[in-house]
C-alpha positions as CSV (number, residue, x, y, z in Angstrom):
1,X,26.6,-6.4,26.4
2,X,23.6,-4.5,25.1
3,X,21.7,-5.8,22.1
4,X,19.9,-3.6,19.8
5,X,16.7,-3.1,17.5
6,X,17.0,-0.7,15.0
7,X,14.0,1.4,14.3
8,X,14.0,2.8,10.7
9,X,12.1,5.8,9.9
10,X,11.6,7.7,6.2
11,X,10.5,11.0,6.6
12,X,9.9,14.1,4.3
13,X,9.3,17.7,5.3
14,X,5.6,17.9,5.8
15,X,5.6,15.1,8.2
16,X,8.7,16.1,10.3
17,X,6.6,17.8,13.1
18,X,5.2,14.4,13.8
19,X,8.6,13.2,14.8
20,X,7.9,14.1,18.3
21,X,5.2,11.9,18.9
22,X,6.7,8.9,17.2
23,X,9.9,9.7,19.4
24,X,7.7,9.6,22.6
25,X,6.2,6.5,21.6
26,X,9.8,4.9,21.5
27,X,10.8,6.1,24.7
28,X,7.9,4.6,26.4
29,X,8.9,1.4,25.2
30,X,10.0,-1.0,27.8
31,X,12.4,-3.8,26.5
32,X,14.1,-7.0,28.1
33,X,17.2,-6.5,30.3
34,X,20.0,-6.1,28.0
35,X,17.9,-4.5,25.0
36,X,17.8,-1.1,23.8
37,X,16.8,0.7,20.5
38,X,18.7,2.7,17.8
39,X,16.6,5.1,16.0
40,X,17.6,5.6,12.2
41,X,15.8,8.5,10.6
42,X,16.5,9.1,7.1
43,X,14.9,12.2,5.2
44,X,13.9,11.8,1.8
45,X,15.5,14.6,0.5
46,X,18.2,17.4,1.9
47,X,16.3,20.1,3.2
48,X,16.5,22.2,6.0
49,X,13.2,21.3,7.3
50,X,13.7,18.0,9.2
51,X,16.8,18.4,11.2
52,X,15.2,20.9,13.7
53,X,12.4,18.3,14.6
54,X,15.1,15.5,15.3
55,X,15.4,15.0,19.2
56,X,18.9,15.3,21.1
57,X,19.4,11.5,21.8
58,X,22.5,9.7,21.2
59,X,20.5,6.5,20.0
60,X,19.3,8.6,17.2
61,X,20.9,8.6,13.8
62,X,20.0,11.2,11.0
63,X,20.9,11.0,7.5
64,X,19.8,12.8,4.3
65,X,19.9,12.0,0.9
66,X,18.5,12.2,-2.8
67,X,14.9,12.1,-3.0
68,X,13.7,8.6,-3.9
69,X,10.5,8.0,-1.8
70,X,10.2,6.3,1.3
71,X,11.5,2.8,0.0
72,X,14.6,4.3,-1.0
73,X,15.2,6.3,2.2
74,X,14.6,3.2,4.5
75,X,17.0,1.2,2.3
76,X,19.6,3.9,2.7
77,X,18.8,4.0,6.5
78,X,19.9,0.3,6.7
79,X,23.6,1.4,6.2
80,X,23.4,2.7,9.5
81,X,21.4,0.0,11.2
82,X,23.2,-1.9,13.7
83,X,20.7,-3.8,15.4
84,X,20.2,-7.7,15.0
85,X,16.3,-6.8,14.1
86,X,14.7,-4.0,12.2
87,X,11.4,-2.3,13.0
88,X,9.6,-0.3,10.7
89,X,7.9,3.0,11.9
90,X,6.8,5.7,9.9
91,X,7.3,9.5,10.9
92,X,3.6,10.1,11.3
93,X,2.7,6.9,13.3
94,X,3.1,5.9,17.0
95,X,3.8,2.5,18.5
96,X,1.8,1.4,21.5
97,X,3.0,0.4,24.7
98,X,4.9,-2.8,24.7
99,X,5.1,-3.1,20.9
100,X,8.7,-3.7,20.6
101,X,8.8,-6.1,23.6
102,X,6.1,-8.3,22.0
103,X,7.9,-8.3,18.4
104,X,11.1,-9.4,20.2
105,X,9.1,-12.2,22.3
106,X,7.7,-13.5,18.9
107,X,10.9,-13.9,17.2
108,X,13.1,-14.8,20.2
109,X,10.9,-17.5,21.2
110,X,10.9,-19.3,17.9
111,X,14.0,-19.4,15.5
112,X,11.8,-20.4,12.7
113,X,9.9,-17.1,12.7
114,X,11.8,-14.4,10.7
115,X,9.1,-11.3,11.1
116,X,6.2,-10.3,12.9
117,X,3.3,-7.6,12.3
118,X,0.6,-6.6,14.8
119,X,-2.9,-5.2,14.9
120,X,-3.4,-1.7,13.8
121,X,-5.7,1.0,14.8
122,X,-6.1,4.0,12.3
123,X,-5.9,7.5,14.0
124,X,-8.2,9.9,12.8
125,X,-8.0,13.8,12.8
126,X,-10.5,13.9,15.6
127,X,-8.4,11.6,17.8
128,X,-10.6,8.5,17.4
129,X,-9.6,5.3,16.2
130,X,-10.7,2.7,13.8
131,X,-9.4,-0.9,13.7
132,X,-9.3,-3.6,10.7
133,X,-12.3,-6.0,11.2
134,X,-10.6,-8.9,9.5
135,X,-7.4,-9.4,11.4
136,X,-6.2,-13.0,11.4
137,X,-5.7,-14.9,14.8
138,X,-2.7,-14.6,16.9
139,X,0.0,-16.9,15.9
140,X,2.4,-18.2,12.9
141,X,1.5,-17.1,9.3
142,X,2.9,-19.6,7.3
143,X,5.4,-19.1,4.5
144,X,3.7,-18.0,1.4
145,X,0.1,-17.1,2.9
146,X,0.4,-13.6,2.8
147,X,0.8,-13.6,-0.9
148,X,-2.0,-16.0,-1.2
149,X,-4.5,-13.7,0.8
150,X,-3.2,-10.4,-1.0
151,X,-3.9,-12.1,-4.6
152,X,-7.3,-13.1,-3.3
153,X,-8.3,-9.9,-1.9
154,X,-7.8,-7.2,-4.3
155,X,-4.2,-6.7,-3.4
156,X,-4.6,-6.2,0.2
157,X,-2.8,-8.2,2.7
158,X,-4.3,-9.5,6.0
159,X,-1.5,-8.0,8.1
160,X,-0.1,-4.6,8.0
161,X,3.5,-3.6,6.7
162,X,3.7,-0.3,8.6
163,X,4.0,-2.8,11.7
164,X,6.9,-5.0,10.2
165,X,9.6,-6.3,12.7
166,X,12.3,-8.5,10.9
167,X,15.6,-10.2,11.0
168,X,18.1,-7.7,9.7
169,X,20.2,-10.2,7.7
170,X,17.1,-11.3,6.0
171,X,16.0,-7.8,5.2
172,X,19.4,-7.1,3.6
173,X,19.3,-10.5,1.7
174,X,16.0,-9.5,0.2
175,X,17.4,-6.0,-0.8
176,X,15.6,-3.9,1.5
177,X,12.5,-2.1,0.4
178,X,11.4,-2.0,-3.3
179,X,12.2,0.8,-5.3
180,X,8.5,2.0,-5.9
181,X,6.7,5.1,-5.6
182,X,4.6,3.3,-3.1
183,X,3.7,-0.1,-1.9
184,X,7.5,-0.5,-1.2
185,X,6.5,-1.8,2.3
186,X,4.1,-4.4,0.8
187,X,6.7,-5.6,-1.5
188,X,8.9,-6.1,1.6
189,X,6.4,-8.1,3.5
190,X,5.3,-10.2,0.6
191,X,9.1,-11.2,-0.1
192,X,9.7,-11.9,3.4
193,X,6.5,-14.3,3.5
194,X,7.8,-15.7,0.2
195,X,10.7,-17.2,1.9
196,X,10.1,-17.7,5.8
197,X,7.2,-18.0,8.4
198,X,6.0,-14.8,10.1
199,X,4.0,-14.0,13.4
200,X,0.7,-11.9,14.0
201,X,0.2,-10.2,17.1
202,X,-3.4,-9.6,18.0
203,X,-2.8,-6.9,20.5
204,X,-2.6,-3.4,18.8
205,X,1.1,-2.5,17.9
206,X,0.5,0.7,16.1
207,X,-1.5,4.0,16.0
208,X,-1.6,4.5,12.0
209,X,-2.3,8.4,11.5
210,X,-4.4,9.6,8.9
211,X,-4.1,13.0,7.8
212,X,-4.4,15.0,4.4
213,X,-0.6,15.3,3.7
214,X,0.3,11.7,3.9
215,X,1.4,10.0,0.5
216,X,-1.4,7.2,0.7
217,X,-4.0,10.0,0.7
218,X,-3.1,11.5,-2.6
219,X,-5.0,10.8,-5.8
220,X,-1.9,9.4,-7.5
221,X,-1.5,6.6,-4.9
222,X,-4.7,4.8,-6.5
223,X,-4.0,5.9,-10.1
224,X,-4.9,2.7,-11.9
225,X,-2.1,2.4,-14.5
226,X,0.5,3.0,-11.7
227,X,-1.2,0.7,-9.3
228,X,-1.3,-2.0,-11.7
229,X,2.4,-1.8,-12.5
230,X,3.3,-1.6,-8.7
231,X,1.1,-4.7,-8.0
232,X,2.7,-6.6,-10.8
233,X,6.1,-6.2,-9.9
234,X,5.4,-6.8,-6.2
235,X,3.5,-10.0,-7.2
236,X,6.4,-11.0,-9.6
237,X,9.1,-10.4,-6.9
238,X,7.4,-12.7,-4.4
239,X,6.5,-15.3,-6.8
240,X,10.1,-15.5,-8.2
241,X,11.3,-15.8,-4.7
242,X,9.0,-18.5,-3.8
243,X,9.6,-20.5,-7.0
244,X,13.4,-20.5,-6.1
245,X,12.5,-23.0,-3.3
246,X,15.0,-21.0,-0.7
247,X,13.8,-20.5,2.8
248,X,14.6,-19.1,5.8
249,X,16.1,-20.7,8.0
250,X,18.5,-22.5,5.8
251,X,18.2,-25.6,8.3
252,X,14.7,-26.1,6.8
253,X,15.9,-27.0,3.4
């Protein structure tokens, strides 16, 4: 019986033409024997502009819905995810060779690890790449460590939420992505870290495309009033989970 990794992608019309690059990076993944991927693509809206860019592949599930930003689209996509594991892949990004296999290895090899992340390279418009110079060492990330780092470094985590790979049951238990206009992926990362151990892979797992149309390049993304509100609710959720004393796996209690 084939086991599945469900790759979840939120997309809106301006980024739809990048889906072919994301698909190519998925097709180049080599998974262990008995494993395959499912690609759940959820449009943030109900336009006629995205469907023409969806590849013809039976492993792809495409859906649409009322616009609510990326977090809402991803969470709606969870309704069609059948895999034991969830992998995030933004529509304009690309996985590197072996990324999914490394994610699987991190979790399959250690049942106390609930999620993983990997090194990211920013892919600039001229084709060059730039890496983050403060990556943590490869290995476990202890419960609560991401929140502590995030609070001490002006709300910047030491690992990138766009590379998240996590146990599906835990993502569902935490309510999926936060219903925020941005930082919804950081909210899920901090929530996962509040209740479980994670893993960081030092080998590059994602090419994070930088382009003028991406949401994080808009001035509204750094509007101080909105940013402060986003950070406050992200922090409150993570601290609330941590204070409950619940942890994953349950056997650790």
